[in-house]
GURO-754906 format. One record per residue: x, y, z of N, C-alpha, C, O in turn; residue in one letter. Coordinates in steps of 0.05 Angstrom, whole numbers, plus 5000, padded with zeros to 4 digits. Layout:
N
{nc1: X&nc2: Y&nc3: Z&cac1: X&cac2: Y&cac3: Z&cc1: X&cc2: Y&cc3: Z&oc1: X&oc2: Y&oc3: Z&code: a}
...
***
This chain:
123
{nc1: 0927&nc2: 1917&nc3: 0485&cac1: 0930&cac2: 1903&cac3: 0511&cc1: 0903&cc2: 1892&cc3: 0520&oc1: 0883&oc2: 1906&oc3: 0518&code: m}
{nc1: 0904&nc2: 1868&nc3: 0529&cac1: 0879&cac2: 1855&cac3: 0538&cc1: 0876&cc2: 1860&cc3: 0568&oc1: 0894&oc2: 1855&oc3: 0584&code: v}
{nc1: 0853&nc2: 1870&nc3: 0576&cac1: 0847&cac2: 1875&cac3: 0604&cc1: 0832&cc2: 1851&cc3: 0615&oc1: 0808&oc2: 1848&oc3: 0609&code: n}
{nc1: 0845&nc2: 1834&nc3: 0630&cac1: 0832&cac2: 1809&cac3: 0640&cc1: 0819&cc2: 1815&cc3: 0667&oc1: 0831&oc2: 1829&oc3: 0684&code: r}
{nc1: 0796&nc2: 1805&nc3: 0670&cac1: 0781&cac2: 1809&cac3: 0695&cc1: 0780&cc2: 1782&cc3: 0710&oc1: 0773&oc2: 1761&oc3: 0699&code: q}
{nc1: 0788&nc2: 1783&nc3: 0735&cac1: 0789&cac2: 1759&cac3: 0752&cc1: 0763&cc2: 1756&cc3: 0766&oc1: 0754&oc2: 1774&oc3: 0780&code: v}
{nc1: 0750&nc2: 1733&nc3: 0763&cac1: 0724&cac2: 1727&cac3: 0775&cc1: 0726&cc2: 1701&cc3: 0789&oc1: 0738&oc2: 1682&oc3: 0779&code: i}
{nc1: 0715&nc2: 1699&nc3: 0813&cac1: 0714&cac2: 1674&cac3: 0828&cc1: 0732&cc2: 1673&cc3: 0851&oc1: 0747&oc2: 1692&oc3: 0857&code: g}
{nc1: 0732&nc2: 1651&nc3: 0865&cac1: 0747&cac2: 1648&cac3: 0890&cc1: 0773&cc2: 1634&cc3: 0886&oc1: 0789&oc2: 1632&oc3: 0905&code: a}
{nc1: 0779&nc2: 1624&nc3: 0862&cac1: 0805&cac2: 1611&cac3: 0856&cc1: 0809&cc2: 1586&cc3: 0873&oc1: 0831&oc2: 1581&oc3: 0883&code: h}
{nc1: 0788&nc2: 1570&nc3: 0876&cac1: 0791&cac2: 1545&cac3: 0891&cc1: 0800&cc2: 1522&cc3: 0873&oc1: 0807&oc2: 1501&oc3: 0883&code: y}
{nc1: 0801&nc2: 1527&nc3: 0848&cac1: 0805&cac2: 1506&cac3: 0828&cc1: 0827&cc2: 1486&cc3: 0834&oc1: 0822&oc2: 1462&oc3: 0838&code: g}
{nc1: 0852&nc2: 1495&nc3: 0834&cac1: 0875&cac2: 1476&cac3: 0838&cc1: 0875&cc2: 1464&cc3: 0866&oc1: 0880&oc2: 1440&oc3: 0869&code: l}
{nc1: 0869&nc2: 1480&nc3: 0886&cac1: 0868&cac2: 1470&cac3: 0913&cc1: 0847&cc2: 1449&cc3: 0917&oc1: 0851&oc2: 1428&oc3: 0930&code: r}
{nc1: 0823&nc2: 1454&nc3: 0906&cac1: 0801&cac2: 1434&cac3: 0907&cc1: 0808&cc2: 1409&cc3: 0892&oc1: 0803&oc2: 1387&oc3: 0901&code: d}
{nc1: 0819&nc2: 1412&nc3: 0868&cac1: 0827&cac2: 1389&cac3: 0852&cc1: 0847&cc2: 1372&cc3: 0867&oc1: 0845&oc2: 1347&oc3: 0868&code: w}
{nc1: 0867&nc2: 1385&nc3: 0878&cac1: 0888&cac2: 1370&cac3: 0893&cc1: 0876&cc2: 1357&cc3: 0918&oc1: 0883&oc2: 1334&oc3: 0925&code: l}
{nc1: 0859&nc2: 1371&nc3: 0933&cac1: 0847&cac2: 1360&cac3: 0957&cc1: 0830&cc2: 1335&cc3: 0950&oc1: 0830&oc2: 1315&oc3: 0964&code: a}
{nc1: 0815&nc2: 1337&nc3: 0928&cac1: 0798&cac2: 1314&cac3: 0920&cc1: 0816&cc2: 1290&cc3: 0913&oc1: 0809&oc2: 1267&oc3: 0920&code: q}
{nc1: 0838&nc2: 1295&nc3: 0900&cac1: 0856&cac2: 1272&cac3: 0892&cc1: 0870&cc2: 1260&cc3: 0916&oc1: 0872&oc2: 1236&oc3: 0918&code: r}
{nc1: 0880&nc2: 1277&nc3: 0934&cac1: 0895&cac2: 1267&cac3: 0957&cc1: 0876&cc2: 1252&cc3: 0975&oc1: 0883&oc2: 1230&oc3: 0985&code: v}
{nc1: 0853&nc2: 1263&nc3: 0981&cac1: 0834&cac2: 1249&cac3: 0999&cc1: 0825&cc2: 1222&cc3: 0986&oc1: 0821&oc2: 1203&oc3: 1000&code: t}
{nc1: 0821&nc2: 1222&nc3: 0959&cac1: 0813&cac2: 1198&cac3: 0946&cc1: 0835&cc2: 1176&cc3: 0948&oc1: 0829&oc2: 1153&oc3: 0952&code: a}
{nc1: 0860&nc2: 1185&nc3: 0945&cac1: 0882&cac2: 1165&cac3: 0948&cc1: 0884&cc2: 1154&cc3: 0976&oc1: 0887&oc2: 1130&oc3: 0980&code: v}
{nc1: 0881&nc2: 1172&nc3: 0996&cac1: 0882&cac2: 1162&cac3: 1024&cc1: 0859&cc2: 1143&cc3: 1029&oc1: 0863&oc2: 1122&oc3: 1041&code: v}
{nc1: 0835&nc2: 1149&nc3: 1019&cac1: 0812&cac2: 1131&cac3: 1023&cc1: 0816&cc2: 1104&cc3: 1008&oc1: 0809&oc2: 1083&oc3: 1019&code: m}
{nc1: 0828&nc2: 1106&nc3: 0985&cac1: 0833&cac2: 1081&cac3: 0970&cc1: 0854&cc2: 1063&cc3: 0983&oc1: 0850&oc2: 1039&oc3: 0985&code: g}
{nc1: 0875&nc2: 1075&nc3: 0993&cac1: 0896&cac2: 1060&cac3: 1007&cc1: 0884&cc2: 1048&cc3: 1033&oc1: 0890&oc2: 1024&oc3: 1038&code: v}
{nc1: 0869&nc2: 1063&nc3: 1048&cac1: 0857&cac2: 1052&cac3: 1072&cc1: 0839&cc2: 1029&cc3: 1066&oc1: 0840&oc2: 1008&oc3: 1079&code: y}
{nc1: 0823&nc2: 1031&nc3: 1045&cac1: 0804&cac2: 1010&cac3: 1038&cc1: 0819&cc2: 0985&cc3: 1030&oc1: 0812&oc2: 0963&oc3: 1038&code: t}
{nc1: 0840&nc2: 0988&nc3: 1014&cac1: 0856&cac2: 0964&cac3: 1006&cc1: 0869&cc2: 0951&cc3: 1030&oc1: 0870&oc2: 0927&oc3: 1032&code: l}
{nc1: 0880&nc2: 0968&nc3: 1048&cac1: 0893&cac2: 0956&cac3: 1072&cc1: 0873&cc2: 0942&cc3: 1090&oc1: 0879&oc2: 0921&oc3: 1101&code: l}
{nc1: 0850&nc2: 0954&nc3: 1093&cac1: 0829&cac2: 0942&cac3: 1110&cc1: 0820&cc2: 0915&cc3: 1098&oc1: 0816&oc2: 0896&oc3: 1113&code: l}
{nc1: 0816&nc2: 0914&nc3: 1072&cac1: 0809&cac2: 0889&cac3: 1059&cc1: 0831&cc2: 0868&cc3: 1063&oc1: 0825&oc2: 0845&oc3: 1068&code: v}
{nc1: 0856&nc2: 0877&nc3: 1060&cac1: 0878&cac2: 0858&cac3: 1063&cc1: 0879&cc2: 0847&cc3: 1092&oc1: 0884&oc2: 0824&oc3: 1097&code: a}
{nc1: 0875&nc2: 0865&nc3: 1111&cac1: 0876&cac2: 0857&cac3: 1140&cc1: 0853&cc2: 0838&cc3: 1145&oc1: 0856&oc2: 0817&oc3: 1159&code: v}
{nc1: 0829&nc2: 0844&nc3: 1136&cac1: 0806&cac2: 0827&cac3: 1140&cc1: 0810&cc2: 0800&cc3: 1127&oc1: 0801&oc2: 0779&oc3: 1137&code: l}
{nc1: 0822&nc2: 0799&nc3: 1103&cac1: 0827&cac2: 0774&cac3: 1090&cc1: 0848&cc2: 0757&cc3: 1104&oc1: 0847&oc2: 0733&oc3: 1102&code: a}
{nc1: 0866&nc2: 0770&nc3: 1119&cac1: 0887&cac2: 0755&cac3: 1133&cc1: 0878&cc2: 0746&cc3: 1161&oc1: 0893&oc2: 0731&oc3: 1173&code: s}
{nc1: 0855&nc2: 0754&nc3: 1170&cac1: 0846&cac2: 0745&cac3: 1196&cc1: 0840&cc2: 0715&cc3: 1195&oc1: 0829&oc2: 0705&oc3: 1176&code: l}
{nc1: 0848&nc2: 0701&nc3: 1216&cac1: 0843&cac2: 0672&cac3: 1216&cc1: 0813&cc2: 0665&cc3: 1218&oc1: 0805&oc2: 0643&oc3: 1209&code: p}
{nc1: 0798&nc2: 0682&nc3: 1229&cac1: 0769&cac2: 0678&cac3: 1230&cc1: 0755&cc2: 0704&cc3: 1229&oc1: 0767&oc2: 0725&oc3: 1235&code: g}
{nc1: 0730&nc2: 0704&nc3: 1222&cac1: 0715&cac2: 0729&cac3: 1220&cc1: 0692&cc2: 0727&cc3: 1239&oc1: 0669&oc2: 0724&oc3: 1231&code: f}
{nc1: 0698&nc2: 0730&nc3: 1265&cac1: 0677&cac2: 0730&cac3: 1285&cc1: 0680&cc2: 0755&cc3: 1302&oc1: 0698&oc2: 0771&oc3: 1298&code: d}
{nc1: 0663&nc2: 0757&nc3: 1322&cac1: 0663&cac2: 0781&cac3: 1339&cc1: 0689&cc2: 0786&cc3: 1353&oc1: 0698&oc2: 0809&oc3: 1354&code: y}
{nc1: 0702&nc2: 0765&nc3: 1362&cac1: 0727&cac2: 0770&cac3: 1378&cc1: 0750&cc2: 0779&cc3: 1361&oc1: 0766&oc2: 0796&oc3: 1370&code: w}
{nc1: 0753&nc2: 0769&nc3: 1337&cac1: 0774&cac2: 0779&cac3: 1319&cc1: 0768&cc2: 0808&cc3: 1311&oc1: 0786&oc2: 0824&oc3: 1309&code: y}
{nc1: 0742&nc2: 0813&nc3: 1305&cac1: 0734&cac2: 0840&cac3: 1297&cc1: 0740&cc2: 0859&cc3: 1320&oc1: 0750&oc2: 0881&oc3: 1315&code: w}
{nc1: 0733&nc2: 0852&nc3: 1344&cac1: 0737&cac2: 0870&cac3: 1367&cc1: 0767&cc2: 0874&cc3: 1372&oc1: 0775&oc2: 0897&oc3: 1378&code: r}
{nc1: 0783&nc2: 0853&nc3: 1371&cac1: 0812&cac2: 0856&cac3: 1375&cc1: 0824&cc2: 0873&cc3: 1354&oc1: 0843&oc2: 0888&oc3: 1359&code: s}
{nc1: 0814&nc2: 0872&nc3: 1330&cac1: 0824&cac2: 0890&cac3: 1308&cc1: 0819&cc2: 0919&cc3: 1315&oc1: 0837&oc2: 0936&oc3: 1312&code: l}
{nc1: 0795&nc2: 0925&nc3: 1324&cac1: 0788&cac2: 0953&cac3: 1330&cc1: 0799&cc2: 0963&cc3: 1356&oc1: 0798&oc2: 0987&oc3: 1362&code: w}
{nc1: 0810&nc2: 0946&nc3: 1373&cac1: 0823&cac2: 0955&cac3: 1397&cc1: 0852&cc2: 0965&cc3: 1392&oc1: 0863&oc2: 0978&oc3: 1409&code: e}
{nc1: 0863&nc2: 0959&nc3: 1368&cac1: 0889&cac2: 0969&cac3: 1362&cc1: 0888&cc2: 0999&cc3: 1356&oc1: 0872&oc2: 1008&oc3: 1339&code: l}
{nc1: 0905&nc2: 1015&nc3: 1369&cac1: 0904&cac2: 1044&cac3: 1365&cc1: 0911&cc2: 1052&cc3: 1336&oc1: 0900&oc2: 1071&oc3: 1325&code: p}
{nc1: 0928&nc2: 1037&nc3: 1323&cac1: 0935&cac2: 1043&cac3: 1295&cc1: 0911&cc2: 1041&cc3: 1276&oc1: 0908&oc2: 1056&oc3: 1257&code: v}
{nc1: 0894&nc2: 1022&nc3: 1282&cac1: 0870&cac2: 1018&cac3: 1265&cc1: 0851&cc2: 1041&cc3: 1271&oc1: 0838&oc2: 1052&oc3: 1252&code: v}
{nc1: 0848&nc2: 1049&nc3: 1295&cac1: 0831&cac2: 1072&cac3: 1302&cc1: 0841&cc2: 1098&cc3: 1289&oc1: 0826&oc2: 1113&oc3: 1278&code: r}
{nc1: 0867&nc2: 1103&nc3: 1292&cac1: 0878&cac2: 1127&cac3: 1280&cc1: 0875&cc2: 1127&cc3: 1250&oc1: 0868&oc2: 1148&oc3: 1238&code: f}
{nc1: 0880&nc2: 1105&nc3: 1237&cac1: 0877&cac2: 1103&cac3: 1208&cc1: 0848&cc2: 1107&cc3: 1200&oc1: 0842&oc2: 1120&oc3: 1180&code: a}
{nc1: 0829&nc2: 1097&nc3: 1216&cac1: 0801&cac2: 1101&cac3: 1210&cc1: 0793&cc2: 1130&cc3: 1214&oc1: 0777&oc2: 1140&oc3: 1198&code: t}
{nc1: 0803&nc2: 1143&nc3: 1234&cac1: 0797&cac2: 1172&cac3: 1238&cc1: 0808&cc2: 1188&cc3: 1214&oc1: 0795&oc2: 1205&oc3: 1204&code: v}
{nc1: 0833&nc2: 1181&nc3: 1205&cac1: 0844&cac2: 1195&cac3: 1182&cc1: 0826&cc2: 1190&cc3: 1158&oc1: 0821&oc2: 1208&oc3: 1142&code: l}
{nc1: 0817&nc2: 1165&nc3: 1154&cac1: 0800&cac2: 1158&cac3: 1132&cc1: 0774&cc2: 1175&cc3: 1133&oc1: 0765&oc2: 1186&oc3: 1113&code: f}
{nc1: 0762&nc2: 1176&nc3: 1157&cac1: 0737&cac2: 1191&cac3: 1160&cc1: 0740&cc2: 1221&cc3: 1156&oc1: 0723&oc2: 1234&oc3: 1144&code: l}
{nc1: 0762&nc2: 1232&nc3: 1165&cac1: 0768&cac2: 1260&cac3: 1160&cc1: 0770&cc2: 1265&cc3: 1130&oc1: 0760&oc2: 1285&oc3: 1120&code: v}
{nc1: 0783&nc2: 1247&nc3: 1116&cac1: 0785&cac2: 1250&cac3: 1087&cc1: 0758&cc2: 1247&cc3: 1074&oc1: 0752&oc2: 1262&oc3: 1055&code: c}
{nc1: 0741&nc2: 1229&nc3: 1083&cac1: 0714&cac2: 1226&cac3: 1072&cc1: 0698&cc2: 1252&cc3: 1076&oc1: 0686&oc2: 1261&oc3: 1057&code: v}
{nc1: 0699&nc2: 1263&nc3: 1100&cac1: 0683&cac2: 1287&cac3: 1105&cc1: 0694&cc2: 1311&cc3: 1090&oc1: 0678&oc2: 1327&oc3: 1080&code: y}
{nc1: 0721&nc2: 1314&nc3: 1088&cac1: 0732&cac2: 1336&cac3: 1073&cc1: 0726&cc2: 1333&cc3: 1043&oc1: 0719&oc2: 1352&oc3: 1029&code: y}
{nc1: 0729&nc2: 1309&nc3: 1033&cac1: 0723&cac2: 1302&cac3: 1005&cc1: 0694&cc2: 1310&cc3: 0999&oc1: 0688&oc2: 1322&oc3: 0978&code: h}
{nc1: 0676&nc2: 1302&nc3: 1017&cac1: 0647&cac2: 1308&cac3: 1013&cc1: 0643&cc2: 1339&cc3: 1014&oc1: 0628&oc2: 1349&oc3: 0997&code: a}
{nc1: 0656&nc2: 1353&nc3: 1032&cac1: 0652&cac2: 1381&cac3: 1034&cc1: 0661&cc2: 1395&cc3: 1009&oc1: 0647&oc2: 1413&oc3: 0998&code: w}
{nc1: 0685&nc2: 1388&nc3: 0998&cac1: 0695&cac2: 1401&cac3: 0974&cc1: 0676&cc2: 1396&cc3: 0951&oc1: 0669&oc2: 1414&oc3: 0936&code: v}
{nc1: 0667&nc2: 1372&nc3: 0948&cac1: 0649&cac2: 1365&cac3: 0926&cc1: 0622&cc2: 1379&cc3: 0928&oc1: 0613&oc2: 1391&oc3: 0908&code: g}
{nc1: 0610&nc2: 1379&nc3: 0952&cac1: 0584&cac2: 1392&cac3: 0955&cc1: 0587&cc2: 1422&cc3: 0952&oc1: 0570&oc2: 1435&oc3: 0940&code: v}
{nc1: 0608&nc2: 1434&nc3: 0963&cac1: 0612&cac2: 1463&cac3: 0961&cc1: 0615&cc2: 1471&cc3: 0931&oc1: 0603&oc2: 1491&oc3: 0923&code: r}
{nc1: 0630&nc2: 1455&nc3: 0916&cac1: 0633&cac2: 1462&cac3: 0888&cc1: 0606&cc2: 1459&cc3: 0872&oc1: 0601&oc2: 1475&oc3: 0855&code: n}
{nc1: 0590&nc2: 1439&nc3: 0879&cac1: 0564&cac2: 1437&cac3: 0867&cc1: 0547&cc2: 1461&cc3: 0874&oc1: 0533&oc2: 1472&oc3: 0856&code: i}
{nc1: 0547&nc2: 1469&nc3: 0899&cac1: 0531&cac2: 1493&cac3: 0907&cc1: 0541&cc2: 1518&cc3: 0892&oc1: 0525&oc2: 1534&oc3: 0883&code: f}
{nc1: 0568&nc2: 1521&nc3: 0890&cac1: 0578&cac2: 1545&cac3: 0877&cc1: 0570&cc2: 1545&cc3: 0847&oc1: 0565&oc2: 1567&oc3: 0836&code: m}
{nc1: 0569&nc2: 1522&nc3: 0835&cac1: 0562&cac2: 1521&cac3: 0806&cc1: 0533&cc2: 1524&cc3: 0801&oc1: 0525&oc2: 1536&oc3: 0781&code: d}
{nc1: 0515&nc2: 1513&nc3: 0818&cac1: 0487&cac2: 1511&cac3: 0811&cc1: 0468&cc2: 1527&cc3: 0828&oc1: 0445&oc2: 1531&oc3: 0820&code: y}
{nc1: 0477&nc2: 1536&nc3: 0852&cac1: 0459&cac2: 1552&cac3: 0868&cc1: 0468&cc2: 1582&cc3: 0866&oc1: 0489&oc2: 1589&oc3: 0877&code: v}
{nc1: 0452&nc2: 1597&nc3: 0852&cac1: 0460&cac2: 1625&cac3: 0846&cc1: 0453&cc2: 1644&cc3: 0868&oc1: 0467&oc2: 1664&oc3: 0871&code: k}
{nc1: 0432&nc2: 1639&nc3: 0883&cac1: 0424&cac2: 1657&cac3: 0904&cc1: 0444&cc2: 1654&cc3: 0928&oc1: 0447&oc2: 1633&oc3: 0939&code: d}
{nc1: 0456&nc2: 1677&nc3: 0935&cac1: 0477&cac2: 1676&cac3: 0956&cc1: 0465&cc2: 1668&cc3: 0983&oc1: 0478&oc2: 1654&oc3: 0998&code: a}
{nc1: 0442&nc2: 1677&nc3: 0990&cac1: 0430&cac2: 1670&cac3: 1015&cc1: 0423&cc2: 1641&cc3: 1018&oc1: 0428&oc2: 1628&oc3: 1038&code: g}
{nc1: 0412&nc2: 1630&nc3: 0996&cac1: 0406&cac2: 1601&cac3: 0996&cc1: 0432&cc2: 1585&cc3: 0997&oc1: 0433&oc2: 1565&oc3: 1011&code: l}
{nc1: 0452&nc2: 1593&nc3: 0982&cac1: 0477&cac2: 1579&cac3: 0982&cc1: 0490&cc2: 1579&cc3: 1010&oc1: 0500&oc2: 1559&oc3: 1019&code: r}
{nc1: 0489&nc2: 1602&nc3: 1024&cac1: 0500&cac2: 1604&cac3: 1051&cc1: 0485&cc2: 1585&cc3: 1070&oc1: 0497&oc2: 1572&oc3: 1087&code: l}
{nc1: 0458&nc2: 1585&nc3: 1067&cac1: 0442&cac2: 1567&cac3: 1084&cc1: 0449&cc2: 1538&cc3: 1079&oc1: 0452&oc2: 1523&oc3: 1098&code: t}
{nc1: 0452&nc2: 1531&nc3: 1054&cac1: 0460&cac2: 1503&cac3: 1048&cc1: 0488&cc2: 1497&cc3: 1058&oc1: 0493&oc2: 1474&oc3: 1068&code: l}
{nc1: 0506&nc2: 1516&nc3: 1057&cac1: 0533&cac2: 1512&cac3: 1068&cc1: 0532&cc2: 1506&cc3: 1098&oc1: 0544&oc2: 1487&oc3: 1107&code: y}
{nc1: 0516&nc2: 1521&nc3: 1112&cac1: 0514&cac2: 1518&cac3: 1141&cc1: 0502&cc2: 1491&cc3: 1148&oc1: 0511&oc2: 1477&oc3: 1166&code: v}
{nc1: 0481&nc2: 1483&nc3: 1133&cac1: 0469&cac2: 1457&cac3: 1138&cc1: 0489&cc2: 1434&cc3: 1133&oc1: 0491&oc2: 1415&oc3: 1149&code: i}
{nc1: 0503&nc2: 1436&nc3: 1111&cac1: 0522&cac2: 1414&cac3: 1104&cc1: 0545&cc2: 1414&cc3: 1124&oc1: 0553&oc2: 1392&oc3: 1133&code: v}
{nc1: 0556&nc2: 1437&nc3: 1132&cac1: 0578&cac2: 1438&cac3: 1151&cc1: 0568&cc2: 1426&cc3: 1178&oc1: 0583&oc2: 1411&oc3: 1191&code: i}
{nc1: 0544&nc2: 1434&nc3: 1187&cac1: 0534&cac2: 1424&cac3: 1212&cc1: 0530&cc2: 1393&cc3: 1211&oc1: 0537&oc2: 1379&oc3: 1230&code: a}
{nc1: 0520&nc2: 1383&nc3: 1189&cac1: 0517&cac2: 1354&cac3: 1186&cc1: 0543&cc2: 1340&cc3: 1186&oc1: 0547&oc2: 1320&oc3: 1200&code: a}
{nc1: 0563&nc2: 1350&nc3: 1171&cac1: 0589&cac2: 1337&cac3: 1170&cc1: 0603&cc2: 1338&cc3: 1197&oc1: 0617&oc2: 1319&oc3: 1205&code: l}
{nc1: 0600&nc2: 1360&nc3: 1212&cac1: 0612&cac2: 1361&cac3: 1239&cc1: 0599&cc2: 1342&cc3: 1258&oc1: 0612&oc2: 1329&oc3: 1274&code: l}
{nc1: 0572&nc2: 1339&nc3: 1256&cac1: 0558&cac2: 1319&cac3: 1273&cc1: 0568&cc2: 1291&cc3: 1266&oc1: 0573&oc2: 1275&oc3: 1284&code: c}
{nc1: 0571&nc2: 1285&nc3: 1240&cac1: 0581&cac2: 1259&cac3: 1232&cc1: 0609&cc2: 1254&cc3: 1242&oc1: 0615&oc2: 1232&oc3: 1251&code: y}
{nc1: 0626&nc2: 1275&nc3: 1241&cac1: 0653&cac2: 1272&cac3: 1250&cc1: 0655&cc2: 1267&cc3: 1280&oc1: 0669&oc2: 1249&oc3: 1289&code: a}
{nc1: 0640&nc2: 1282&nc3: 1296&cac1: 0640&cac2: 1277&cac3: 1325&cc1: 0628&cc2: 1250&cc3: 1332&oc1: 0637&oc2: 1237&oc3: 1351&code: f}
{nc1: 0607&nc2: 1243&nc3: 1318&cac1: 0594&cac2: 1217&cac3: 1323&cc1: 0614&cc2: 1194&cc3: 1316&oc1: 0615&oc2: 1174&oc3: 1331&code: w}
{nc1: 0628&nc2: 1197&nc3: 1294&cac1: 0648&cac2: 1177&cac3: 1287&cc1: 0670&cc2: 1174&cc3: 1308&oc1: 0678&oc2: 1152&oc3: 1315&code: s}
{nc1: 0680&nc2: 1196&nc3: 1318&cac1: 0701&cac2: 1196&cac3: 1338&cc1: 0690&cc2: 1183&cc3: 1364&oc1: 0704&oc2: 1168&oc3: 1377&code: i}
{nc1: 0665&nc2: 1190&nc3: 1370&cac1: 0653&cac2: 1178&cac3: 1394&cc1: 0650&cc2: 1147&cc3: 1391&oc1: 0655&oc2: 1133&oc3: 1410&code: q}
{nc1: 0643&nc2: 1138&nc3: 1367&cac1: 0641&cac2: 1110&cac3: 1363&cc1: 0668&cc2: 1096&cc3: 1365&oc1: 0671&oc2: 1075&oc3: 1377&code: i}
{nc1: 0689&nc2: 1109&nc3: 1352&cac1: 0715&cac2: 1096&cac3: 1352&cc1: 0730&cc2: 1098&cc3: 1379&oc1: 0743&oc2: 1079&oc3: 1387&code: l}
{nc1: 0727&nc2: 1120&nc3: 1392&cac1: 0743&cac2: 1125&cac3: 1416&cc1: 0727&cc2: 1127&cc3: 1442&oc1: 0737&oc2: 1133&oc3: 1463&code: w}
{nc1: 0701&nc2: 1121&nc3: 1440&cac1: 0684&cac2: 1123&cac3: 1463&cc1: 0690&cc2: 1101&cc3: 1484&oc1: 0703&oc2: 1081&oc3: 1477&code: g}
{nc1: 0681&nc2: 1104&nc3: 1508&cac1: 0686&cac2: 1085&cac3: 1529&cc1: 0673&cc2: 1058&cc3: 1523&oc1: 0685&oc2: 1038&oc3: 1530&code: l}
{nc1: 0650&nc2: 1058&nc3: 1511&cac1: 0637&cac2: 1033&cac3: 1505&cc1: 0652&cc2: 1016&cc3: 1485&oc1: 0650&oc2: 0991&oc3: 1485&code: d}
{nc1: 0667&nc2: 1029&nc3: 1467&cac1: 0682&cac2: 1014&cac3: 1447&cc1: 0704&cc2: 0998&cc3: 1460&oc1: 0711&oc2: 0976&oc3: 1450&code: a}
{nc1: 0716&nc2: 1009&nc3: 1481&cac1: 0738&cac2: 0995&cac3: 1494&cc1: 0728&cc2: 0976&cc3: 1515&oc1: 0739&oc2: 0954&oc3: 1519&code: v}
{nc1: 0707&nc2: 0983&nc3: 1529&cac1: 0697&cac2: 0967&cac3: 1552&cc1: 0684&cc2: 0942&cc3: 1543&oc1: 0683&oc2: 0922&oc3: 1558&code: a}
{nc1: 0673&nc2: 0941&nc3: 1519&cac1: 0659&cac2: 0917&cac3: 1509&cc1: 0630&cc2: 0916&cc3: 1518&oc1: 0620&oc2: 0936&oc3: 1528&code: g}
{nc1: 0618&nc2: 0894&nc3: 1514&cac1: 0589&cac2: 0892&cac3: 1521&cc1: 0584&cc2: 0892&cc3: 1551&oc1: 0601&oc2: 0882&oc3: 1566&code: p}
{nc1: 0562&nc2: 0904&nc3: 1559&cac1: 0555&cac2: 0905&cac3: 1587&cc1: 0540&cc2: 0880&cc3: 1595&oc1: 0524&oc2: 0869&oc3: 1579&code: k}
{nc1: 0545&nc2: 0871&nc3: 1619&cac1: 0532&cac2: 0847&cac3: 1628&cc1: 0507&cc2: 0853&cc3: 1644&oc1: 0493&oc2: 0835&oc3: 1653&code: l}
***
């Protein structure tokens, strides 16, 4: 009888699936955004602004950005698990990356849904 020893956190399938799903969402968003931009009658400030005033574009962009940040987290975490052997250093790097990704996420939401985005330029 073979005595198998289980080692690791078993993130494999979940991480693989998360990377693929987020990549598909990002790819679909990119294709749709390119199609929408190509269909605009003009590419000036007013068309660009009217596009970003649509709630569906903002929600789609937030979904895209959440996928980007989660995709980045899974990839960076796996790189740290594979190549950073010291647990203390790995934890420190995790905290730094999580803090940076959260800052980016809040900043993105502020840009997309902030009052200045809707109000337009100040006179």
